[in-house]
C-alpha positions as CSV (number, residue, x, y, z in Angstrom):
1,X,1.5,21.7,-0.9
2,X,3.1,21.2,-4.3
3,X,1.6,23.7,-6.9
4,X,0.7,20.9,-9.3
5,X,-1.1,19.0,-6.6
6,X,-2.9,22.2,-5.5
7,X,-4.0,22.7,-9.1
8,X,-5.2,19.1,-9.4
9,X,-7.4,19.6,-6.3
10,X,-8.7,22.9,-7.7
11,X,-9.6,21.1,-10.9
12,X,-11.5,18.5,-9.0
13,X,-13.3,21.1,-6.9
14,X,-14.4,23.0,-10.1
15,X,-15.8,19.8,-11.6
16,X,-17.7,19.1,-8.4
17,X,-19.0,22.7,-8.2
18,X,-20.1,22.7,-11.9
19,X,-21.7,19.3,-12.1
20,X,-22.6,18.1,-8.6
21,X,-24.7,20.9,-7.2
22,X,-26.5,18.8,-4.5
23,X,-23.4,17.0,-3.3
24,X,-21.2,20.1,-3.6
25,X,-23.6,22.0,-1.3
26,X,-23.4,19.2,1.2
27,X,-19.6,19.0,1.0
28,X,-19.3,22.6,2.0
29,X,-20.6,21.5,5.5
30,X,-17.5,19.4,6.0
31,X,-14.3,20.6,7.8
32,X,-12.2,22.4,5.2
33,X,-9.4,19.8,5.3
34,X,-11.8,17.0,4.3
35,X,-13.5,18.9,1.5
36,X,-10.6,18.7,-1.0
37,X,-10.5,14.9,-0.7
38,X,-14.2,14.6,-1.4
39,X,-13.7,16.9,-4.4
40,X,-10.9,14.6,-5.6
41,X,-13.2,11.5,-5.5
42,X,-15.9,13.4,-7.3
43,X,-13.5,14.6,-9.9
44,X,-12.3,11.0,-10.5
45,X,-15.8,9.7,-11.0
46,X,-17.0,12.6,-13.0
47,X,-14.1,12.6,-15.4
48,X,-14.5,8.9,-16.1
49,X,-18.2,9.5,-16.7
50,X,-17.5,12.3,-19.1
51,X,-15.2,10.1,-21.2
52,X,-18.1,7.7,-21.5
53,X,-21.0,10.1,-21.9
54,X,-19.6,13.3,-23.4
55,X,-17.9,11.6,-26.4
56,X,-21.0,10.2,-28.0
57,X,-19.9,11.5,-31.4
58,X,-17.0,9.1,-31.4
59,X,-17.1,5.4,-32.4
60,X,-17.5,3.1,-29.3
61,X,-14.0,1.6,-29.9
62,X,-12.4,5.0,-29.7
63,X,-14.4,5.9,-26.5
64,X,-13.3,2.6,-25.0
65,X,-9.7,3.3,-25.9
66,X,-9.9,6.7,-24.2
67,X,-11.2,5.2,-21.0
68,X,-8.6,2.4,-21.1
69,X,-5.8,4.9,-21.6
70,X,-6.9,7.1,-18.7
71,X,-7.5,4.1,-16.5
72,X,-4.0,2.8,-17.3
73,X,-2.5,6.1,-16.4
74,X,-4.4,6.0,-13.1
75,X,-3.2,2.4,-12.4
76,X,0.4,3.4,-13.2
77,X,0.1,6.2,-10.7
78,X,-1.1,3.8,-8.1
79,X,2.1,1.9,-8.6
80,X,4.3,4.9,-8.1
81,X,4.7,6.2,-11.7
82,X,4.7,10.0,-12.3
83,X,1.4,11.0,-13.9
84,X,1.0,14.1,-16.0
85,X,-2.7,14.7,-15.7
86,X,-4.9,17.7,-14.6
87,X,-6.7,15.9,-11.8
88,X,-5.2,12.4,-11.1
89,X,-2.5,13.7,-8.7
90,X,-5.2,14.8,-6.3
91,X,-7.0,11.4,-6.6
92,X,-3.7,9.5,-6.0
93,X,-2.8,11.8,-3.0
94,X,-6.2,11.2,-1.5
95,X,-5.9,7.4,-1.9
96,X,-2.5,7.5,-0.2
97,X,-3.6,9.8,2.7
98,X,-6.6,7.5,3.6
99,X,-5.2,4.2,2.4
100,X,-8.4,3.7,0.3
101,X,-9.1,0.3,-1.1
102,X,-7.7,0.1,-4.7
103,X,-10.2,-2.5,-5.6
104,X,-13.0,0.0,-5.2
105,X,-11.5,2.1,-8.0
106,X,-11.0,-0.9,-10.3
107,X,-14.7,-1.9,-9.7
108,X,-15.8,1.7,-10.6
109,X,-13.8,1.7,-13.8
110,X,-15.2,-1.7,-14.7
111,X,-18.8,-0.3,-14.4
112,X,-17.9,2.7,-16.4
113,X,-16.6,0.5,-19.2
114,X,-20.0,-1.4,-19.1
115,X,-21.7,1.9,-20.1
116,X,-19.9,1.7,-23.4
117,X,-21.5,-1.6,-24.4
118,X,-24.5,-2.4,-22.1
119,X,-27.7,-0.5,-22.9
120,X,-30.2,-2.4,-20.7
121,X,-30.4,-4.7,-17.7
122,X,-32.6,-7.8,-17.7
123,X,-33.3,-7.9,-13.9
124,X,-32.7,-5.8,-10.8
125,X,-29.9,-8.2,-9.8
126,X,-28.1,-7.4,-13.0
127,X,-28.5,-3.7,-12.3
128,X,-27.2,-4.2,-8.8
129,X,-24.1,-5.9,-10.2
130,X,-23.5,-2.7,-12.3
131,X,-24.3,-0.4,-9.3
132,X,-21.9,-2.3,-7.1
133,X,-19.1,-0.6,-9.1
134,X,-20.8,2.6,-10.0
135,X,-22.4,3.4,-6.7
136,X,-21.7,1.1,-3.7
137,X,-18.0,1.6,-3.9
138,X,-18.4,5.3,-3.8
139,X,-19.9,4.9,-0.4
140,X,-17.0,2.7,0.8
141,X,-14.4,5.1,-0.8
142,X,-16.0,8.0,1.1
143,X,-16.2,6.3,4.5
144,X,-12.6,6.7,5.5
145,X,-12.7,10.4,4.6
146,X,-15.9,11.0,6.5
147,X,-14.7,8.9,9.5
148,X,-16.7,6.6,11.7
149,X,-16.9,5.3,15.2
150,X,-17.4,1.8,13.8
151,X,-16.2,1.5,10.2
152,X,-17.1,-2.2,10.0
153,X,-20.7,-1.6,11.0
154,X,-20.9,1.6,8.9
155,X,-19.7,-0.1,5.7
156,X,-23.0,-1.6,4.6
157,X,-25.1,1.5,5.2
158,X,-22.5,3.4,3.2
159,X,-23.0,0.9,0.3
160,X,-26.8,1.2,0.6
161,X,-26.5,5.0,0.4
162,X,-24.6,4.7,-2.8
163,X,-27.4,2.5,-4.2
164,X,-30.0,5.0,-3.0
165,X,-28.3,8.0,-4.6
166,X,-27.7,6.1,-7.9
167,X,-31.3,4.9,-8.2
168,X,-32.5,8.4,-7.5
169,X,-30.4,9.6,-10.4
170,X,-31.6,6.8,-12.7
171,X,-35.3,7.7,-11.8
172,X,-34.8,11.4,-12.4
173,X,-32.7,11.0,-15.6
174,X,-34.8,8.4,-17.5
175,X,-35.3,10.8,-20.4
176,X,-31.6,11.8,-20.6
177,X,-30.5,8.2,-20.5
178,X,-32.9,7.3,-23.3
179,X,-31.2,10.0,-25.4
180,X,-27.9,8.1,-24.9
181,X,-29.6,4.9,-25.9
182,X,-29.7,3.4,-22.4
183,X,-32.3,2.5,-19.8
184,X,-31.5,1.7,-16.2
185,X,-35.0,0.5,-15.5
186,X,-34.8,-3.3,-15.5
187,X,-36.5,-5.2,-18.3
188,X,-38.4,-7.3,-15.9
189,X,-39.8,-4.2,-14.3
190,X,-40.9,-2.8,-17.6
191,X,-42.6,-6.1,-18.4
192,X,-44.3,-6.1,-14.9
193,X,-46.1,-2.9,-15.8
194,X,-46.6,-3.7,-19.5
195,X,-44.2,-0.9,-20.6
196,X,-42.1,-1.2,-23.8
197,X,-39.0,0.6,-24.7
198,X,-40.8,2.2,-27.6
199,X,-43.4,3.5,-25.2
200,X,-40.6,5.2,-23.2
201,X,-39.2,6.7,-26.4
202,X,-42.6,8.0,-27.4
203,X,-43.1,9.5,-23.9
204,X,-39.8,11.2,-24.2
205,X,-40.8,12.7,-27.6
206,X,-44.2,13.9,-26.2
207,X,-42.8,15.1,-22.9
208,X,-45.5,13.2,-21.0
209,X,-45.5,9.7,-19.5
210,X,-48.4,7.2,-19.8
211,X,-50.2,5.9,-16.8
212,X,-48.3,2.6,-17.0
213,X,-45.0,4.5,-17.1
214,X,-46.0,6.5,-14.0
215,X,-46.9,3.3,-12.2
216,X,-43.5,1.9,-13.1
217,X,-41.7,5.0,-11.8
218,X,-43.6,4.9,-8.6
219,X,-42.5,1.3,-8.2
220,X,-38.8,2.3,-8.7
221,X,-39.2,5.1,-6.2
222,X,-40.4,2.6,-3.6
223,X,-37.4,0.4,-4.4
224,X,-35.0,3.4,-3.9
225,X,-36.7,4.3,-0.6
226,X,-35.8,0.8,0.7
227,X,-32.2,1.6,0.1
228,X,-32.5,4.9,1.9
229,X,-34.0,3.1,4.9
230,X,-31.1,0.6,4.9
231,X,-28.6,3.5,4.7
232,X,-30.2,5.6,7.5
233,X,-28.5,4.1,10.5
234,X,-25.1,4.8,9.0
235,X,-25.5,8.6,9.2
236,X,-25.2,8.6,13.0
237,X,-22.2,6.3,12.8
238,X,-20.2,8.9,11.1
239,X,-17.7,11.2,12.8
240,X,-19.7,14.1,14.3
241,X,-18.0,16.7,12.0
242,X,-19.2,14.8,9.0
243,X,-22.8,14.2,9.9
244,X,-24.2,17.6,8.8
245,X,-22.7,17.0,5.3
246,X,-24.2,13.5,4.8
247,X,-27.5,14.5,6.6
248,X,-27.8,17.2,3.9
249,X,-27.0,14.9,1.0
250,X,-29.4,12.3,2.3
251,X,-32.2,14.8,2.6
252,X,-31.6,16.5,-0.7
253,X,-31.3,13.3,-2.8
254,X,-34.4,12.0,-1.0
255,X,-36.0,15.3,-1.9
256,X,-35.6,14.6,-5.6
257,X,-37.9,11.6,-5.1
258,X,-40.3,13.9,-3.3
259,X,-40.3,16.1,-6.4
260,X,-40.9,13.1,-8.6
261,X,-43.9,12.1,-6.5
262,X,-45.2,15.7,-6.5
263,X,-45.3,15.7,-10.3
264,X,-47.3,12.4,-10.4
265,X,-44.3,10.3,-11.1
266,X,-44.1,11.7,-14.6
267,X,-40.3,12.1,-15.1
268,X,-40.9,13.1,-18.7
269,X,-42.9,16.2,-17.9
270,X,-39.8,18.0,-16.4
271,X,-36.6,17.1,-14.7
272,X,-37.2,16.8,-10.9
273,X,-35.2,19.4,-9.0
274,X,-35.2,20.4,-5.4
275,X,-35.9,24.2,-5.2
276,X,-33.0,26.3,-4.1
277,X,-34.8,27.7,-1.1
278,X,-35.4,24.2,0.2
279,X,-31.8,23.2,-0.5
280,X,-30.5,26.0,1.6
281,X,-33.1,25.3,4.4
282,X,-32.0,21.7,4.5
283,X,-28.4,22.6,4.8
284,X,-29.1,25.1,7.6
285,X,-31.2,22.6,9.5
286,X,-28.4,20.0,9.2
287,X,-25.9,22.4,10.7
288,X,-28.2,23.0,13.7
289,X,-29.0,19.4,14.3
290,X,-27.0,17.7,17.0
291,X,-24.7,14.9,16.0
292,X,-26.3,11.5,16.7
293,X,-29.8,12.6,15.8
294,X,-31.5,10.0,13.6
295,X,-32.4,11.0,10.0
296,X,-35.9,11.0,8.7
297,X,-36.3,8.4,6.0
298,X,-37.7,10.1,2.8
299,X,-41.0,9.0,1.4
300,X,-44.7,9.6,1.9
301,X,-46.3,10.7,5.2
302,X,-42.9,11.7,6.7
303,X,-41.7,8.2,7.6
304,X,-40.3,7.9,11.1
305,X,-36.6,8.7,11.8
306,X,-34.2,5.9,12.1
C-alpha cells in the first residue's frame, strides 16, 4: 500500500482509538482487513465533527468556511482530484473499494453544517431529519463493509441502529451539548414534561436534575429503546465474521442507557459510562456467541432476544 495511504489509515485509526472507545473496542473484533475501513469512516465523521465542535472560539462564519473548505476537498477527491490531506485518502479509498453511496456522505456533511446554526429542534420529526444525515447514513455506509446475506433487508435495521446510537449519545451528553449552546431534546418533549431550557441550564450548573428532567430523560430512553428493537433483527443478517463486532457495539451502547437508568435518569449527576470490566466481558461474550444468535434488546427486565 502507498505510504501516504497507509499514513492516512493510521491517522483515522488513531482518531478512532482516542475518541471512540466503545466503537473502537467493538471494531477490534472484526477481521483485520475490515478494521481499517471502519477506522476510515470513523475518522471522516470525527474530523468533520471536530471542525464544528472544537473551534467554538471562532466566529460561526469562519467555522462554516472551514467545514465548507474541507468538504470541497473531499468532493474534489471523489471526482478524481489529488487530495493532500492527513486522512481523506483513506476515506476515498474505502469509498472506492466498497462503492459506497456518495449521497450518504453529502447527507452527513449537510447535518454537520446544521450544527453551526441550529441550536434546538421543535419536534422529534425535525430531529429525525437531522439524524438522517448524522446517524442513519452511518449505518448504511457501514453495511457494505460489514457484509450481509440480504443487504436490502438489512438496510433499515442499519439505519435504525444509527438512530439508536445517536440518541444514546444525545441522552448521555445533554450537559455537554448545553455547554455548546445546543439541545437535542425536542422542544415538544420539554413542553410535555414542563421543562424549560433555563431549567436544564440550572441543572447543569447544580450537577443535579430535577424530577421533571429525570422524567423527560426516562421518556427519551424509552424512545431510544424502540430504535434498538427495530435494529435488532439486522445483527443476525450481517456476515458471520462481522456479528461479534456489532453485537458488542449494540450491547455497549445499550449499556449506556442501563447506566443512565441506574443513576435515576439524572444525566447531570455524572456522565454515564459502562465500566471497563463490563466492556471487556461483553466483548468476550460476543466472541463466544455463535453467528445467527439473536441479540437481547436493552432495557428493563432483560427484554427478550430478537
